[in-house]
C-alpha atoms as one frame of an Amber mdcrd trajectory, in Angstrom:
protein
-126.210 -88.288  22.217-127.050 -91.332  20.838-125.912 -94.621  22.593-125.739
 -98.266  21.220-125.782-101.170  23.334-123.656-104.231  23.363-125.365-106.884
  25.383-122.880-109.934  26.293-124.302-113.308  26.063-124.500-114.507  29.337
-126.195-111.066  30.505-129.077-111.336  27.744-129.685-114.977  28.446-128.909
-114.861  32.165-128.834-111.084  33.328-131.594-109.181  31.395-132.585-106.980
  33.941-129.216-105.627  34.184-129.332-104.773  30.628-132.932-103.013  31.443
-131.323-100.988  34.297-128.290-100.033  32.338-130.811 -98.204  29.565-132.705
 -96.802  32.549-129.634 -95.008  33.970-128.694 -93.655  30.500-131.751 -92.655
  29.462-132.015 -90.946  32.871-129.024 -89.149  31.485-130.827 -87.802  28.701
-129.229 -90.421  26.225-130.892 -91.858  23.151-130.263 -95.473  23.639-130.729
 -97.979  20.411-130.295-101.551  20.380-129.165-103.931  17.363-130.860-107.120
  17.728-128.917-108.762  14.824-125.712-108.410  17.625-124.486-111.706  18.560
-120.908-112.360  20.589-117.470-110.096  20.533-116.130-113.339  19.756-113.862
-113.327  23.057-114.675-116.986  24.192-113.542-118.402  20.961-110.633-116.759
  20.996-109.924-117.555  24.622-110.330-121.464  23.557-107.716-121.289  21.215
-109.677-120.908  17.895-108.351-117.878  16.632-109.856-118.261  13.179-113.867
-118.705  14.205-113.341-116.251  16.754-112.468-113.960  14.002-115.362-114.459
  11.911-117.496-113.778  15.118-115.496-110.367  15.463-115.654-109.167  11.795
-119.909-109.532  12.258-119.358-107.606  15.519-117.539-104.450  13.290-119.937
-104.671  10.844-122.551-104.544  13.361-121.387-101.489  14.934-120.249 -99.750
  12.529-121.123 -95.734  12.504-122.110 -95.749  15.726-120.885 -92.627  17.912
-120.842 -94.715  21.443-121.149 -98.557  22.054-121.682 -98.712  25.807-121.641
-102.469  27.391-121.844-103.880  31.016-119.029-105.742  30.742-115.165-104.750
  30.686-114.361-108.193  29.939-116.022-107.458  26.399-114.943-104.217  26.038
-111.354-104.946  27.088-111.416-107.784  24.513-112.393-105.403  21.470-109.869
-102.923  22.618-106.855-104.721  23.216-107.265-107.950  21.067-109.473-107.036
  17.628-105.976-105.257  17.014-104.251-108.265  17.055-106.752-110.467  14.847
-107.146-107.954  12.416-102.974-106.892  12.455-101.923-106.030   8.852-105.593
-106.507   7.428-108.098-104.509   5.593-110.199-104.116   8.692-106.888-102.233
  10.480-108.441 -98.770  10.574-111.756 -99.895  11.190-110.596-102.029  14.381
-108.882 -98.990  15.487-111.536 -96.323  15.342-114.004 -99.455  16.767-111.776
 -99.279  19.792-112.205 -95.615  20.346-115.756 -95.793  20.501-116.606 -98.978
  22.557-116.872 -98.040  26.153-117.948-100.239  29.968-120.749 -98.659  31.539
-119.207 -97.030  34.228-116.673 -95.366  32.144-118.594 -93.985  29.956-120.851
 -92.563  33.009-117.869 -90.886  34.394-115.661 -89.870  31.236-117.902 -89.262
  28.872-121.059 -88.131  30.162-119.301 -86.727  33.507-122.251 -87.160  35.733
-121.723 -89.363  38.530-124.833 -88.546  40.866-127.890 -90.336  39.241-130.028
 -90.195  42.717-129.716 -93.940  43.325-130.885 -94.974  46.751-129.723 -98.634
  48.298-129.341 -98.819  52.059-126.810-101.531  52.773-123.268-101.992  53.570
-121.278-103.073  50.410-117.946-103.920  49.314-116.543-103.749  45.319-114.786
-106.283  43.153-112.382-104.922  41.245-112.872-107.193  38.179-109.120-107.903
  35.764-110.745-107.210  32.665-111.644-103.663  34.491-108.554-103.001  36.285
-106.090-104.211  33.601-107.733-103.847  30.369-109.898-101.021  30.898-107.298
 -99.106  33.674-110.767 -98.689  35.804-110.228 -98.272  39.617-111.751 -95.005
  40.809-114.701 -93.944  38.360-117.099 -97.021  39.852-116.394 -96.215  43.400
-117.071 -92.533  42.669-120.248 -93.316  41.680-121.338 -95.623  44.548-120.331
 -92.940  46.554-123.182 -90.493  45.563-125.472 -93.814  46.271-127.907 -92.499
  49.395-127.371 -95.105  51.904-124.882 -96.699  50.764-121.537 -97.638  52.792
-119.265 -98.592  50.661-116.318-100.955  52.889-112.967-101.790  50.905-111.696
-106.011  51.227-108.556-107.065  51.493-106.457-107.965  48.483-109.750-106.676
  46.370-107.251-106.253  43.007-106.828-110.277  43.364-109.224-112.415  40.803
-112.135-113.980  41.590-111.459-117.421  40.000-113.730-116.974  36.962-111.355
-116.465  33.619-113.955-118.003  31.466-112.555-121.627  30.967-110.087-121.584
  33.974-113.050-122.139  36.300-114.217-125.038  34.217-110.788-126.524  33.495
-109.361-125.851  37.014-112.232-125.755  38.757-110.504-126.771  42.144-108.526
-124.028  41.896-111.045-121.863  40.792-112.976-122.188  43.666-110.102-121.771
  45.949-109.966-118.305  44.654-113.787-117.764  44.955-113.294-118.416  48.589
-110.470-116.321  49.137-112.291-113.714  47.742-115.689-114.321  49.205-114.050
-114.419  52.658-112.445-111.119  52.294-115.660-109.974  51.166-117.120-111.482
  54.559-114.946-109.747  56.624-116.074-106.404  56.069-119.669-107.022  57.425
-120.977-106.542  53.821-124.270-107.521  52.517-123.345-107.164  48.958-120.664
-107.439  46.294-120.986-105.142  43.679-119.072-104.984  40.728-118.751-104.083
  37.000-118.752-107.644  35.682-121.369-109.973  35.820-118.681-112.688  35.002
-116.745-112.521  38.024-120.304-111.829  39.707-122.123-114.979  38.373-118.664
-116.795  39.842-118.729-115.595  43.070-122.580-116.003  43.607-122.268-119.674
  42.498-119.803-120.121  45.780-121.924-118.162  48.039-125.097-119.951  47.323
-123.397-123.163  47.829-122.219-122.216  50.499-125.454-120.701  52.434-123.469
-117.842  52.973-125.580-114.325  54.109-124.151-112.442  50.909-125.500-111.392
  47.961-123.997-109.880  44.523-124.953-106.792  42.401-124.164-105.120  39.230
-123.324-101.693  39.633-126.170-100.865  36.608-128.708-102.420  39.255-127.433
-100.427  41.967-127.484 -97.128  40.102-130.776 -97.603  39.027-131.919 -98.410
  42.892-134.802 -96.149  44.813-136.016 -94.362  41.507-138.254 -95.177  39.182
């Protein structure tokens, strides 16, 4: 099975090891992983800021970059959800309409691809720790991802997974929201971190590094005994 990677901008710049760990897991599942070095952004930041025409130019490039790929896999439900749900709006009644519909059927968030396409849930990972899982808004509401990541984590040897209160509540990131409404964003991060701390967890795990970046910034600012970890990093733990 040939898989094309889409690595979001902030993962490429700030968390490249997560991308390498995703490759590690996919290759363990006998996928042939390819990476188009011409890829850039999915177009979401410009779209969310109200620059729809500029976003459309970036989205058009994304369509060209991944034309012909059987499967496109990304470590971000936020980007995947944007491609699936907002590309059809941007390209409605355009020549790219059918291309966009087809693209939406070929792009998957990492855990979604593991559970729904590969149908492999045990990767022989090992992490001796207590953790709690954060449902990102994009995973939960745009990609309808809920149980899949938890099933994957249930197979991680030594990992105790405990649910926090208000698990489906936003972490407060929301892209530019965290910049424009920083006080509200910080308050939402505080609530999420307090709920995680109350479980006694050592780690917060999620599908989305954007959420984890927000929470990690708050955690480090308060010098709290809590760490964040992307699920790809968890699944690549404990084996070579």
